[in-house]
C-alpha positions as CSV (number, residue, x, y, z in Angstrom):
1,M,-26.9,30.4,-20.5
2,A,-23.5,30.1,-18.8
3,L,-21.4,33.1,-19.1
4,V,-17.8,33.6,-18.0
5,I,-15.9,36.9,-18.3
6,A,-12.3,35.6,-18.5
7,V,-10.1,38.7,-18.3
8,A,-6.6,37.6,-19.0
9,Y,-4.3,40.6,-19.0
10,V,-1.2,39.2,-20.7
11,V,1.8,41.0,-22.2
12,F,3.3,39.0,-25.0
13,R,7.1,39.0,-25.4
14,V,8.6,39.7,-28.8
15,S,9.3,36.7,-30.9
16,P,11.8,36.5,-33.7
17,V,10.2,37.7,-36.9
18,A,12.4,36.2,-39.6
19,A,9.3,34.8,-41.2
20,Q,7.8,38.2,-41.9
21,G,9.5,38.8,-45.2
22,Q,8.4,35.4,-46.4
23,V,4.7,35.7,-45.6
24,Y,3.8,39.4,-46.1
25,D,3.9,41.5,-49.2
26,P,4.0,44.3,-48.4
27,L,5.1,44.2,-44.8
28,P,2.6,45.7,-42.3
29,P,3.7,49.0,-40.7
30,P,6.1,48.9,-37.6
31,G,4.2,48.4,-34.4
32,S,1.9,45.6,-35.7
33,A,1.3,42.2,-34.2
34,Y,-0.2,39.1,-35.8
35,L,-3.0,37.1,-34.2
36,R,-4.9,34.0,-35.2
37,F,-7.8,32.2,-33.5
38,V,-8.3,28.5,-32.8
39,N,-11.5,26.8,-31.9
40,A,-11.0,23.8,-29.5
41,L,-14.7,23.6,-28.7
42,D,-17.4,21.3,-30.1
43,G,-19.4,23.7,-32.2
44,N,-18.8,26.7,-34.5
45,L,-17.3,29.6,-32.6
46,D,-18.3,33.3,-33.1
47,V,-15.2,35.4,-32.4
48,R,-15.8,39.2,-32.1
49,P,-12.6,41.1,-31.6
50,E,-12.9,44.9,-31.0
51,F,-9.9,45.4,-33.3
52,L,-10.8,43.1,-36.3
53,A,-13.9,42.0,-38.3
54,N,-16.0,39.3,-36.6
55,Q,-14.8,35.7,-37.4
56,L,-16.9,32.5,-37.5
57,V,-14.4,29.7,-36.7
58,G,-15.5,26.2,-37.7
59,A,-15.4,22.9,-35.7
60,T,-13.9,20.5,-38.3
61,A,-10.2,20.0,-38.8
62,A,-8.6,22.9,-40.7
63,S,-11.7,25.1,-40.3
64,R,-10.8,25.3,-36.6
65,V,-7.7,27.5,-37.3
66,T,-7.8,31.0,-38.8
67,A,-5.1,32.7,-40.7
68,Y,-2.9,35.2,-38.8
69,F,-4.5,38.7,-38.9
70,V,-2.5,41.9,-38.8
71,V,-3.3,44.1,-35.8
72,E,-1.8,47.6,-36.0
73,K,-0.5,49.8,-33.3
74,V,-0.5,47.2,-30.5
75,A,2.0,48.8,-28.1
76,G,0.2,49.6,-24.8
77,R,-3.2,48.7,-26.3
78,D,-5.8,46.5,-24.8
79,L,-7.1,43.9,-27.3
80,V,-10.6,42.8,-26.3
81,I,-12.2,39.6,-27.7
82,D,-15.7,38.4,-27.1
83,M,-16.5,34.7,-27.9
84,R,-19.6,32.7,-28.2
85,E,-20.3,29.0,-28.9
86,A,-23.9,27.6,-28.5
87,N,-24.7,28.4,-24.9
88,R,-21.2,29.3,-23.9
89,A,-19.7,32.8,-23.9
90,G,-16.6,34.6,-22.7
91,R,-14.4,37.6,-23.0
92,V,-10.6,38.1,-22.9
93,T,-8.4,41.2,-22.7
94,L,-4.9,40.8,-24.1
95,R,-1.8,42.8,-24.9
96,A,0.6,41.9,-27.6
97,E,4.1,43.2,-28.3
98,P,4.9,44.7,-31.7
99,G,6.4,42.1,-34.0
100,S,4.9,39.1,-32.1
101,F,2.9,36.2,-33.6
102,V,0.2,35.0,-31.2
103,T,-2.2,32.1,-31.4
104,V,-5.3,32.4,-29.2
105,V,-6.9,29.0,-28.4
106,M,-10.5,29.1,-27.3
107,E,-11.4,26.2,-24.9
108,A,-14.3,25.2,-22.7
109,A,-14.0,26.5,-19.1
110,P,-14.9,24.3,-16.1
111,D,-17.8,26.6,-15.2
112,G,-19.4,26.2,-18.6
113,G,-18.0,29.3,-20.2
114,I,-15.1,29.9,-22.6
115,V,-11.5,30.8,-21.8
116,A,-8.9,32.0,-24.3
117,V,-5.3,30.6,-23.9
118,P,-2.7,32.8,-25.7
119,I,0.5,31.2,-27.1
120,V,3.3,33.3,-28.4
121,D,4.6,31.5,-31.5
122,Q,8.2,30.8,-32.4
123,T,8.8,32.2,-35.9
124,D,12.3,31.1,-36.8
125,F,12.3,30.2,-40.4
126,N,14.5,28.3,-42.8
127,Q,13.4,28.6,-46.4
128,T,15.2,25.4,-47.4
129,R,13.3,23.3,-44.8
130,A,9.7,23.0,-43.4
131,R,8.8,24.3,-40.0
132,L,6.5,22.2,-37.8
133,A,4.9,23.3,-34.6
134,F,3.0,21.0,-32.2
135,Y,0.3,22.6,-30.1
136,N,-1.2,21.0,-27.0
137,A,-4.6,22.8,-27.2
138,T,-6.1,20.8,-24.4
139,T,-6.8,21.4,-20.7
140,A,-6.7,17.7,-19.6
141,C,-3.4,16.4,-21.2
142,P,-0.5,17.3,-18.9
143,S,2.2,16.2,-21.4
144,A,1.5,15.6,-25.1
145,T,3.8,13.6,-27.5
146,L,3.9,13.3,-31.2
147,T,5.6,10.2,-32.7
148,L,6.1,8.6,-36.1
149,A,3.5,5.9,-36.5
150,D,5.8,3.3,-38.1
151,S,8.8,3.5,-35.9
152,G,7.5,5.2,-32.7
153,A,10.3,7.7,-32.9
154,A,9.5,11.0,-31.1
155,V,9.0,14.1,-33.1
156,F,7.9,16.2,-30.1
157,Q,7.8,15.3,-26.4
158,N,6.5,16.8,-23.1
159,V,4.4,19.6,-24.6
160,V,2.3,20.9,-21.7
161,P,-1.2,22.4,-22.1
162,G,-1.4,25.9,-23.6
163,T,2.1,25.7,-25.2
164,A,3.8,24.6,-28.4
165,K,7.1,23.3,-29.6
166,A,8.6,23.9,-33.0
167,R,11.4,22.5,-35.2
168,S,12.6,22.6,-38.8
169,V,12.5,19.4,-40.7
170,N,13.3,18.2,-44.2
171,P,10.1,17.9,-46.3
172,V,8.5,14.5,-45.4
173,Q,5.5,12.4,-46.0
174,A,4.8,10.3,-42.9
175,N,2.0,9.1,-40.6
176,V,2.2,10.5,-37.1
177,V,0.4,9.7,-33.8
178,A,-0.5,12.2,-31.0
179,S,-0.8,10.8,-27.5
180,C,-1.1,11.7,-23.9
181,A,-0.4,9.4,-20.9
182,G,-0.6,6.3,-23.1
183,D,-3.9,7.3,-24.8
184,T,-3.5,7.9,-28.5
185,V,-5.5,9.7,-31.2
186,P,-5.9,7.9,-34.6
187,P,-2.8,8.4,-36.9
188,F,-2.9,11.1,-39.5
189,A,-0.7,11.9,-42.5
190,L,1.8,14.8,-42.8
191,Q,0.9,15.4,-46.5
192,G,1.9,18.3,-48.7
193,V,4.8,19.4,-46.4
194,E,7.1,21.5,-48.6
195,A,10.4,23.3,-48.1
196,G,9.7,26.9,-47.1
197,G,6.3,26.1,-45.6
198,M,5.2,26.6,-42.0
199,Y,2.8,24.0,-40.5
200,S,0.9,23.5,-37.2
201,I,0.0,20.2,-35.7
202,W,-2.9,20.4,-33.2
203,L,-4.0,18.1,-30.3
204,M,-7.4,19.1,-29.0
205,Q,-9.9,17.5,-26.7
206,P,-13.4,18.8,-27.2
207,A,-16.3,17.1,-25.5
208,S,-16.9,14.9,-28.5
209,G,-13.4,13.3,-28.2
210,A,-9.7,14.0,-28.8
211,V,-8.6,14.9,-32.3
212,A,-5.3,15.7,-34.0
213,F,-4.6,17.2,-37.4
214,L,-2.3,19.3,-39.5
215,T,-2.8,22.8,-40.9
216,R,-0.6,25.0,-43.1
217,D,0.0,28.4,-41.5
218,R,-1.6,31.2,-43.4
219,T,-1.6,35.0,-43.2
220,T,-4.0,37.7,-44.4
221,R,-2.4,40.2,-46.6
222,W,-2.1,43.6,-45.2
223,K,-3.6,46.4,-47.3
224,P,-2.3,49.9,-46.8
């Protein structure tokens, strides 16, 4: 069994938190951060954070992306996550700034283990429009693009691995195409996009082949 201990000691910078009042009722206590887990591997992923309940993250479309979880008292605190998928395993140690929203993408490591790639999310929010974010959750695509299928107009350009770009848009229904260096993924629909909603578009490249899909951002409700 291949095993990699990927210790990434990362301090996340504070992101704007204008969205908090829209997605949390009640608001978590000061000093909290918000983490979600994303499975970019082939099989189901067992995520075991020391600071949250264990999570089984699926390997089909929306099941690959969890809700954001509230993590309390993060200032100066190590957040340790163990990961396992089939015969792969890994561990990552993170730090998060209070008030930040963080997406942790789990990917296959070259040596046969798992690495976790943290992305600090932009959370600017306009309740009269929809927020779209495009994540390049790959290791092999140096510059990802998202275009409208009909016109070829760019929605997002030059998104490098382990990053995301976001923008506010009027609610739309359209088919889009994710691509990298001329290679495209089959088009998919932006369906159900509503004003006031926050959505993530994912480009992934597990061993079974590149995929792209849309999810609506979700949060778990904090319980005092």
